[in-house]
C-alpha positions as CSV (number, residue, x, y, z in Angstrom):
1,M,35.4,-48.4,53.7
2,G,34.4,-44.8,52.8
3,L,36.4,-42.3,50.9
4,P,38.6,-39.8,52.8
5,Q,36.8,-36.6,53.7
6,D,39.0,-34.3,51.5
7,L,38.6,-36.7,48.5
8,A,34.9,-36.8,48.9
9,R,34.7,-33.0,48.9
10,R,36.7,-32.8,45.8
11,V,34.5,-35.4,44.0
12,L,31.3,-33.5,45.1
13,A,32.9,-30.2,44.0
14,D,33.7,-31.7,40.5
15,E,30.2,-33.0,40.1
16,Y,28.7,-29.6,41.1
17,R,30.9,-27.8,38.6
18,E,29.8,-30.3,35.9
19,L,26.1,-29.7,36.7
20,R,26.6,-26.0,36.8
21,D,28.3,-25.9,33.5
22,A,25.6,-28.1,32.0
23,K,22.9,-25.8,33.3
24,Q,24.8,-22.8,31.9
25,Q,25.2,-24.5,28.5
26,T,21.5,-25.3,28.4
27,Q,20.6,-21.6,29.3
28,D,23.0,-20.4,26.6
29,N,21.4,-22.7,24.0
30,Y,17.9,-21.5,24.9
31,E,18.9,-17.8,24.6
32,L,20.5,-18.5,21.3
33,L,17.4,-20.3,20.1
34,Q,15.3,-17.3,21.2
35,E,17.5,-14.9,19.3
36,R,17.2,-17.0,16.1
37,I,13.4,-17.3,16.0
38,A,12.8,-13.9,14.3
39,E,15.4,-14.7,11.6
40,L,13.9,-18.1,11.0
41,E,10.5,-16.6,10.6
42,L,11.8,-14.2,7.9
43,A,13.6,-17.1,6.1
44,L,10.9,-19.7,6.2
45,E,10.8,-19.9,2.4
46,D,14.6,-20.5,2.2
47,T,14.1,-24.2,3.2
48,G,12.2,-24.8,0.0
49,W,10.0,-27.6,1.5
50,L,7.8,-28.4,4.4
51,R,7.8,-31.6,6.5
52,L,5.3,-34.1,5.2
53,G,4.0,-34.6,8.8
54,D,2.9,-30.9,8.9
55,T,-0.8,-30.7,8.0
56,T,-1.1,-26.9,8.1
57,L,1.1,-23.9,7.7
58,D,1.0,-22.0,11.0
59,Q,0.8,-18.2,11.1
60,F,3.6,-15.9,11.7
61,S,4.1,-14.8,15.2
62,R,3.0,-11.3,16.1
63,E,6.6,-10.2,16.5
64,G,7.5,-11.7,13.2
65,L,4.7,-9.7,11.5
66,R,5.9,-6.6,13.1
67,T,9.4,-7.2,11.7
68,I,8.1,-7.9,8.2
69,T,6.0,-4.7,8.4
70,R,8.9,-2.6,9.6
71,L,11.1,-3.9,6.8
72,S,8.4,-3.3,4.2
73,R,8.0,0.3,5.3
74,L,11.7,0.9,5.4
75,F,12.1,-0.5,1.9
76,Y,9.2,1.7,0.6
77,L,11.1,4.7,1.9
78,K,14.6,3.7,0.8
79,N,14.5,1.2,-2.0
80,P,13.5,2.7,-5.4
81,L,12.1,-0.6,-6.8
82,V,9.8,-1.3,-3.9
83,Q,8.7,2.3,-3.8
84,R,8.0,2.3,-7.5
85,G,6.0,-0.9,-7.4
86,I,3.8,0.5,-4.6
87,N,3.4,3.9,-6.1
88,V,2.4,2.6,-9.5
89,Q,-0.5,0.6,-8.0
90,K,-1.4,3.6,-5.9
91,Y,-1.6,5.8,-9.0
92,Y,-3.7,3.4,-11.0
93,V,-6.2,2.7,-8.2
94,W,-6.7,6.3,-6.8
95,A,-5.1,8.9,-9.0
96,Q,-8.3,9.5,-11.0
97,G,-10.6,9.6,-8.0
98,I,-13.9,7.8,-7.3
99,S,-17.5,8.6,-8.0
100,V,-20.1,7.9,-5.2
101,Q,-23.7,8.4,-6.3
102,P,-26.6,7.3,-4.1
103,A,-30.0,7.1,-5.9
104,D,-32.0,8.6,-3.0
105,E,-31.7,12.2,-2.1
106,K,-31.8,11.7,1.7
107,I,-29.3,8.9,1.5
108,N,-27.1,11.1,-0.6
109,E,-27.2,13.8,2.0
110,V,-26.0,11.4,4.7
111,I,-23.2,9.9,2.6
112,Q,-22.0,13.3,1.4
113,A,-22.0,14.6,5.0
114,F,-19.9,11.6,6.0
115,I,-17.5,12.1,3.1
116,D,-17.2,15.9,3.7
117,D,-16.5,15.6,7.4
118,D,-13.0,17.0,8.3
119,K,-12.1,14.0,10.4
120,N,-13.1,11.5,7.8
121,Q,-11.3,13.5,5.1
122,A,-8.1,13.3,7.1
123,E,-8.5,9.5,7.5
124,L,-10.2,8.1,4.5
125,T,-12.4,10.2,2.2
126,S,-10.0,12.7,0.8
127,H,-7.7,12.0,-2.2
128,Q,-4.5,12.2,-0.1
129,A,-5.9,9.9,2.6
130,R,-6.9,7.3,0.1
131,M,-3.5,7.3,-1.5
132,T,-1.8,6.9,1.9
133,K,-4.1,4.1,2.9
134,E,-3.3,2.2,-0.3
135,V,0.4,2.5,0.6
136,E,-0.2,1.3,4.1
137,L,-2.3,-1.6,2.9
138,Q,0.5,-2.8,0.7
139,T,3.3,-2.4,3.3
140,D,1.3,-3.5,6.4
141,G,-1.2,-6.0,4.9
142,N,-3.7,-4.7,7.5
143,L,-5.9,-1.7,8.1
144,F,-7.9,-1.3,11.3
145,F,-10.7,1.4,10.9
146,V,-12.4,2.5,14.1
147,L,-15.9,3.7,13.6
148,F,-16.7,6.3,16.3
149,T,-20.5,6.6,16.6
150,N,-22.6,9.3,18.1
151,P,-25.7,7.3,19.3
152,S,-28.0,10.4,19.5
153,T,-27.3,11.8,16.0
154,G,-26.0,8.7,14.2
155,Q,-22.9,10.7,13.0
156,V,-19.9,8.4,12.3
157,K,-16.3,9.4,12.3
158,V,-13.5,7.1,11.0
159,R,-10.1,6.8,12.5
160,S,-7.6,4.0,12.4
161,I,-5.4,2.0,14.8
162,P,-1.7,1.5,13.8
163,F,-1.0,-2.2,12.9
164,D,1.8,-2.2,15.4
165,Q,-0.6,-1.6,18.3
166,I,-2.9,-4.6,17.6
167,D,-1.6,-7.5,19.7
168,D,-4.2,-10.1,19.0
169,V,-7.5,-10.9,17.3
170,I,-9.9,-12.9,19.5
171,C,-12.1,-15.1,17.3
172,N,-15.1,-17.3,17.9
173,P,-13.6,-20.5,19.5
174,E,-15.7,-22.5,17.0
175,D,-15.1,-20.4,13.9
176,S,-11.6,-18.9,13.4
177,K,-13.0,-16.7,10.6
178,E,-15.4,-14.8,12.9
179,P,-13.5,-12.1,14.8
180,W,-15.0,-10.9,18.1
181,Y,-12.5,-8.6,19.7
182,Y,-9.2,-6.7,18.8
183,K,-6.7,-6.4,21.6
184,R,-4.8,-3.1,21.5
185,S,-1.8,-2.1,23.6
186,Y,-0.1,1.2,23.4
187,T,1.7,3.8,25.4
188,K,-0.3,6.9,26.3
189,Q,1.5,10.1,26.9
190,S,-0.2,12.8,29.0
191,F,-0.1,16.4,28.0
192,T,-1.2,19.7,29.6
193,D,-1.2,23.2,28.4
194,A,0.5,24.4,31.6
195,Y,3.4,21.8,31.8
196,G,3.5,20.3,28.3
197,S,4.4,16.7,28.1
198,G,3.8,14.6,31.2
199,G,4.2,11.0,32.1
200,T,3.4,7.9,30.1
201,Q,1.0,5.1,30.8
202,Q,0.7,1.6,29.3
203,I,-2.9,1.0,28.1
204,I,-4.5,-2.3,27.1
205,E,-8.0,-2.3,25.8
206,Y,-10.4,-4.2,23.6
207,Y,-12.5,-3.2,20.6
208,P,-15.4,-5.3,19.2
209,D,-15.5,-6.3,15.5
210,W,-18.0,-4.2,13.6
211,K,-20.1,-7.3,12.9
212,W,-20.0,-8.7,16.4
213,N,-23.2,-7.6,18.2
214,P,-23.9,-10.1,21.0
215,G,-27.1,-9.8,23.0
216,S,-25.1,-9.5,26.2
217,K,-22.2,-7.0,25.9
218,P,-19.5,-7.4,28.7
219,S,-17.9,-4.2,29.9
220,K,-14.6,-5.9,30.3
221,V,-12.6,-8.8,28.7
222,N,-9.6,-10.1,30.7
223,Q,-10.2,-7.3,33.2
224,K,-9.7,-4.7,30.4
225,E,-12.3,-2.2,29.1
226,V,-14.2,-3.0,25.9
227,H,-15.2,0.0,23.8
228,W,-18.5,-1.0,22.3
229,D,-19.1,2.5,20.9
230,R,-15.9,2.1,18.8
231,P,-16.2,-1.0,16.6
232,V,-13.3,-2.0,14.3
233,Y,-13.5,-2.8,10.7
234,H,-10.4,-4.9,9.7
235,V,-9.2,-5.0,6.1
236,K,-6.5,-7.6,5.5
237,V,-4.6,-8.7,2.3
238,G,-1.6,-10.9,1.6
239,G,-2.4,-13.7,4.0
240,F,-4.8,-16.6,4.1
241,S,-8.4,-16.7,5.1
242,D,-7.8,-18.6,8.3
243,W,-5.0,-16.2,9.5
244,K,-5.8,-13.6,12.0
245,F,-3.7,-11.0,10.3
246,G,-2.7,-10.2,6.7
247,V,0.9,-10.0,5.5
248,S,2.7,-7.3,3.6
249,E,2.2,-7.6,-0.1
250,V,5.8,-6.6,-0.8
251,Y,7.2,-9.2,1.6
252,S,8.2,-11.5,-1.4
253,A,10.0,-8.6,-3.1
254,I,12.2,-7.5,-0.2
255,D,15.0,-10.2,-0.6
256,W,15.2,-9.6,-4.4
257,A,15.2,-5.8,-4.0
258,R,18.0,-6.1,-1.6
259,A,19.9,-8.5,-3.9
260,Y,19.5,-6.1,-6.8
261,K,20.7,-3.2,-4.7
262,E,23.8,-5.2,-3.6
263,F,24.5,-6.3,-7.2
264,L,24.5,-2.7,-8.4
265,E,26.7,-1.7,-5.5
266,D,29.2,-4.4,-6.4
267,W,29.1,-3.4,-10.0
268,A,29.7,0.3,-9.0
269,S,32.7,-0.9,-7.0
270,I,34.2,-2.7,-10.1
271,V,33.7,0.4,-12.2
272,R,35.3,2.5,-9.5
273,A,38.3,0.1,-9.4
274,Y,38.7,0.5,-13.2
275,R,38.6,4.3,-12.8
276,R,41.6,4.3,-10.5
277,F,44.0,4.2,-13.4
278,A,43.0,6.3,-16.4
279,F,46.0,5.7,-18.7
280,K,48.8,3.2,-19.1
281,M,52.3,4.0,-20.7
282,T,54.5,1.3,-22.1
283,G,58.1,1.4,-23.5
284,L,59.7,2.7,-20.3
285,G,63.0,0.8,-19.7
286,S,64.6,2.2,-16.6
287,K,63.6,3.8,-13.3
288,G,65.0,7.1,-14.6
289,E,62.7,7.1,-17.6
290,I,59.7,6.3,-15.3
291,A,60.7,9.2,-13.1
292,A,61.1,11.6,-16.0
293,A,57.8,10.6,-17.5
294,K,56.1,11.0,-14.1
295,G,57.5,14.5,-13.8
296,K,56.4,15.5,-17.3
297,L,52.9,14.1,-16.9
298,G,52.3,15.3,-13.3
299,S,49.4,17.7,-13.0
300,T,47.1,19.3,-10.5
301,Y,44.9,16.3,-10.4
302,A,44.4,15.1,-6.8
303,E,46.8,12.4,-5.7
304,G,46.2,9.8,-3.0
305,G,44.4,11.1,0.1
306,G,42.8,13.9,-1.9
307,V,45.8,16.2,-1.6
308,S,46.4,18.2,-4.8
309,A,50.0,18.1,-6.2
310,E,50.7,21.6,-7.5
311,T,53.1,20.7,-10.3
312,V,52.5,20.9,-14.1
313,P,49.0,22.0,-15.0
314,P,46.8,19.4,-16.9
315,P,46.8,19.5,-20.7
316,V,43.8,21.2,-22.3
317,T,41.2,19.3,-24.3
318,G,42.5,18.2,-27.7
319,S,46.3,18.1,-26.7
320,I,48.8,15.8,-28.4
321,A,51.2,13.6,-26.5
322,F,54.6,13.3,-28.3
323,L,56.4,10.1,-27.2
324,K,59.9,8.9,-28.0
325,G,60.7,5.5,-29.5
326,D,58.5,2.6,-28.6
327,R,56.7,4.4,-25.8
328,D,52.9,4.2,-26.0
329,L,50.2,6.0,-24.0
330,Q,46.7,4.6,-24.0
331,P,43.5,5.0,-21.8
332,V,42.5,2.1,-19.7
333,R,39.4,0.6,-21.3
334,T,36.3,-0.3,-19.2
335,A,34.2,-1.6,-22.1
336,G,33.7,-5.3,-22.1
337,A,34.0,-5.6,-18.3
338,T,33.5,-9.0,-16.8
339,V,30.2,-7.9,-15.0
340,A,27.8,-5.4,-16.7
341,A,24.9,-3.6,-15.0
342,E,22.5,-5.4,-17.4
343,D,23.5,-8.8,-15.9
344,G,21.3,-8.0,-12.9
345,R,18.1,-7.9,-15.0
346,R,16.9,-11.3,-13.6
347,L,17.0,-9.9,-10.1
348,L,14.9,-6.9,-11.3
349,L,12.4,-9.3,-12.9
350,M,11.9,-11.1,-9.6
351,V,11.0,-7.8,-8.0
352,A,8.6,-7.0,-10.8
353,A,7.0,-10.4,-10.5
354,A,6.6,-10.0,-6.7
355,V,4.7,-6.7,-7.1
356,G,2.8,-7.8,-10.2
357,L,4.0,-5.2,-12.7
358,P,5.7,-5.3,-16.1
359,E,9.4,-4.6,-16.4
360,T,8.7,-1.4,-18.4
361,F,7.2,0.2,-15.2
362,F,10.7,0.1,-13.6
363,G,12.4,2.4,-16.1
364,D,13.5,0.2,-19.0
365,V,11.3,1.4,-21.8
366,S,13.5,-0.3,-24.4
367,V,11.7,-3.6,-23.8
368,G,8.2,-2.0,-24.4
369,T,6.2,-1.3,-27.5
370,L,3.6,1.3,-28.5
371,A,0.9,-1.1,-27.3
372,T,2.4,-1.4,-23.8
373,A,3.0,2.3,-23.7
374,R,-0.8,3.0,-24.2
375,S,-2.3,0.2,-22.3
376,L,-1.8,-2.3,-19.5
377,D,-1.1,-6.0,-20.0
378,R,-4.1,-8.1,-19.0
379,P,-2.8,-9.5,-15.7
380,T,-1.8,-6.0,-14.5
381,E,-5.1,-4.6,-15.6
382,L,-7.0,-7.2,-13.6
383,Q,-4.7,-6.7,-10.6
384,M,-5.6,-3.0,-10.5
385,T,-9.3,-3.7,-11.1
386,D,-9.2,-6.2,-8.3
387,R,-7.8,-3.6,-5.9
388,Q,-10.4,-1.0,-7.0
389,T,-13.1,-3.6,-6.3
390,L,-11.7,-4.2,-2.9
391,W,-11.8,-0.5,-2.1
392,A,-15.3,-0.2,-3.5
393,D,-16.4,-3.0,-1.1
394,V,-14.6,-1.2,1.8
395,H,-16.4,2.0,1.1
396,M,-19.7,0.2,0.7
397,N,-19.4,-1.6,4.0
398,I,-18.6,1.7,5.8
399,F,-21.5,3.4,4.1
400,D,-23.8,0.6,5.1
401,Y,-22.7,1.1,8.7
402,V,-23.2,4.9,8.4
403,L,-26.7,4.4,7.1
404,R,-27.6,2.0,9.8
405,Q,-26.5,4.5,12.5
406,A,-28.5,7.2,10.7
407,V,-31.6,5.1,10.9
408,K,-31.0,3.9,14.4
409,A,-30.3,7.3,16.0
410,A,-33.1,9.1,17.8
411,S,-32.5,12.2,15.8
412,G,-31.0,10.6,12.8
413,P,-31.6,12.1,9.3
414,L,-33.0,8.7,8.0
415,R,-35.2,7.9,10.9
416,G,-38.6,6.8,9.4
417,K,-37.1,6.0,6.0
418,A,-36.2,2.4,7.0
419,R,-36.5,-0.1,9.8
420,L,-33.6,-1.7,11.6
421,V,-34.0,-5.4,11.8
422,E,-32.0,-7.7,14.2
423,E,-31.9,-11.4,13.6
424,P,-30.2,-13.7,16.2
425,Q,-27.6,-16.0,14.7
426,D,-25.3,-18.2,17.0
427,G,-25.4,-15.6,19.8
428,N,-24.8,-12.7,17.4
429,M,-27.5,-10.1,16.5
430,I,-27.2,-9.6,12.7
431,Q,-28.4,-6.1,11.8
432,R,-29.9,-5.1,8.4
433,L,-32.1,-2.3,7.0
434,E,-35.5,-2.7,5.5
435,W,-36.1,0.4,3.4
436,N,-39.5,1.8,2.7
437,E,-40.9,1.0,-0.7
438,D,-40.5,4.6,-1.9
439,V,-36.8,4.6,-1.1
440,D,-34.2,3.5,-3.6
441,S,-31.2,2.5,-1.5
442,H,-28.9,1.7,-4.4
443,I,-25.4,3.4,-4.3
444,D,-23.2,3.6,-7.4
445,I,-19.5,3.5,-6.7
446,D,-17.5,3.9,-9.9
447,F,-13.8,4.3,-10.9
448,P,-12.7,6.0,-14.1
449,P,-11.3,3.6,-16.8
450,L,-7.8,2.3,-15.9
451,I,-6.3,2.7,-19.3
452,E,-6.5,5.6,-21.8
453,A,-9.4,4.6,-24.0
454,D,-10.2,5.7,-27.5
455,V,-12.7,8.4,-26.8
456,D,-14.6,8.0,-30.1
457,K,-15.0,4.3,-29.6
458,A,-16.0,4.7,-26.0
459,V,-18.7,7.3,-26.8
460,A,-19.9,5.3,-29.8
461,A,-20.3,2.2,-27.6
462,I,-22.2,4.2,-25.0
463,V,-24.5,5.6,-27.6
464,D,-25.1,2.2,-29.2
465,A,-26.2,0.9,-25.7
466,A,-28.5,3.9,-25.2
467,T,-30.1,3.8,-28.6
468,L,-29.7,0.1,-29.6
469,R,-28.3,1.4,-32.8
470,G,-31.4,3.5,-33.5
471,A,-31.6,7.3,-33.8
472,P,-33.9,8.0,-30.8
473,Q,-33.0,6.9,-27.3
474,A,-34.3,3.4,-26.6
475,G,-34.9,3.9,-23.0
476,T,-32.3,1.4,-21.9
477,I,-30.3,4.0,-20.0
478,T,-31.7,7.0,-18.1
479,P,-30.6,10.5,-19.3
480,K,-28.7,11.0,-16.0
481,D,-26.9,7.7,-16.2
482,L,-26.2,8.3,-19.9
483,T,-24.7,11.8,-19.1
484,R,-22.6,10.3,-16.3
485,M,-21.2,7.6,-18.7
486,L,-20.4,10.2,-21.4
487,L,-18.7,12.6,-19.0
488,S,-16.6,9.7,-17.6
489,A,-15.6,8.7,-21.2
490,L,-14.7,12.2,-21.9
491,G,-12.4,12.3,-18.8
492,E,-14.4,14.8,-16.7
493,P,-13.2,14.5,-13.0
494,D,-16.1,16.3,-11.3
495,L,-18.9,14.0,-12.2
496,D,-21.0,14.5,-9.1
497,E,-21.0,18.3,-9.2
498,I,-22.0,18.5,-12.8
499,L,-24.7,15.9,-12.5
500,E,-26.1,17.7,-9.5
501,L,-26.3,20.9,-11.5
502,M,-27.9,19.2,-14.5
503,Y,-30.2,16.8,-12.7
504,P,-31.2,18.1,-9.3
505,Q,-32.4,15.5,-6.8
506,D,-36.0,16.8,-6.5
507,G,-36.4,16.9,-10.3
508,E,-37.0,20.7,-10.4
509,E,-35.0,23.2,-12.3
510,P,-32.6,25.0,-10.0
511,E,-32.5,28.7,-9.7
512,W,-29.3,29.7,-11.4
513,E,-27.3,32.7,-10.3
514,G,-27.0,34.5,-13.6
515,E,-28.3,33.7,-17.1
516,E,-24.8,32.7,-18.3
517,I,-24.7,29.6,-16.1
518,A,-28.2,28.6,-17.0
519,D,-27.4,29.0,-20.7
520,A,-24.3,26.9,-20.3
521,I,-26.1,24.1,-18.6
522,H,-28.9,24.0,-21.2
523,G,-26.3,24.2,-24.0
524,F,-24.4,21.3,-22.5
525,R,-27.6,19.2,-22.4
526,E,-28.3,20.0,-26.0
527,A,-24.7,19.1,-26.9
528,M,-25.1,15.7,-25.3
529,E,-28.3,15.1,-27.3
530,R,-26.5,16.1,-30.5
531,L,-23.6,13.8,-29.6
532,V,-26.0,10.9,-29.1
533,E,-27.7,11.6,-32.5
534,K,-24.4,11.9,-34.3
535,Y,-23.1,8.5,-33.2
536,A,-26.5,6.9,-33.6
537,N,-26.7,7.9,-37.2
538,Q,-23.3,6.7,-38.1
């Protein structure tokens, strides 16, 4: 016997509502989970442990990396501790400049033309550009240099792609450490002189890695254009070797910098609360006495709400308060407060540890000594040297690419000075240069000393190396290199210009404009020789 029709409808309606509610609950849970993913990515370290079944630490998602980068940039602009840590490293690495000295005259012409190019100056080779790139490398963890190449002349211009526009790095399926392509997506805005800004267009395109040179170059990947004439040189720090992207170097400092900021804000609130009452008066027995005292002590100080009470003018400095009987007037003391500003020092030390700098670099010179004021501690010195070495490698890699294009181009300035050799390796054509025997392809890239050295000791050490502790030069160092070392020890910033004047590339004496300049150059040479003799005879 079946259920009545109306009862059956009610049962079916109830089951439908239950299924609908269950589906809605599932959808709500999924949306909540999606909203929490970014927060979980930023708080991975808060768990303090990893599951034993996990064999590898996976990479951050692309959106998670964008969030970390945006936070790092924001903290650099707003948080004094993060900004100080980044700026100190920037100053130590780049503030004294860099010396680039190729041994061969023709190679020097190509390198100097690349460095002096206006586009390259704006992106990499000027002082300001290098300082900016150091900041971006610390905040973003990634730099994407695009090498625009003119195939007929071999001229190379460097630009960069913002980290936010690189969606993915496509690597060799059999080797995750060999990148092939960089996927870029961005919004292109059209502009005309007649109408100004126009519409926008979403662009997706691919750029090859600067070392990826397959025998067959596809014009499109995933139906999107590949710019083979614009290879990308990717510089990454802060991550792991098997990760596609680097991670901001100040990521570990963000939480502690925020905690220190909140601590100081709380401390300021406590001090502000103490300041609400400046004096206390005791010995008042009745409401009448309180009212009388209030009337006598009233002044033009602002009352609640910022409204000034125009009553009795405030007493002048040095006034005396005459009180009757047991009445007492004392200032409210803030000394010995429960929380002091110095109690947050441990939070500051965590920020200092995250950026790898001593506490003295963040404003507290009381913990330093004369030795720390004149030199770096060894770990910090090695950290700065490590970053200078990285930048030297970056410049050397770009110079190598520039020289290869100068040799390869039909009208390149180095055509005939070397031979471009291509060797197949796992589908990739590895390019290298074989220079002629009469070409010295060595390039010196030097940074001035990190710390303020004792000039006398530095010069004496250089002279000892040049003379082997004998009066005449022992031939261990060429006169040009010896001059460069001495100028660097003396703190001369324009090494290349002075060396070019003193030692022209062709070995001939230049034609000076005026006898005074010639006398000055010859006098400087003689001074260098006397300096060598002085220290050699000591």
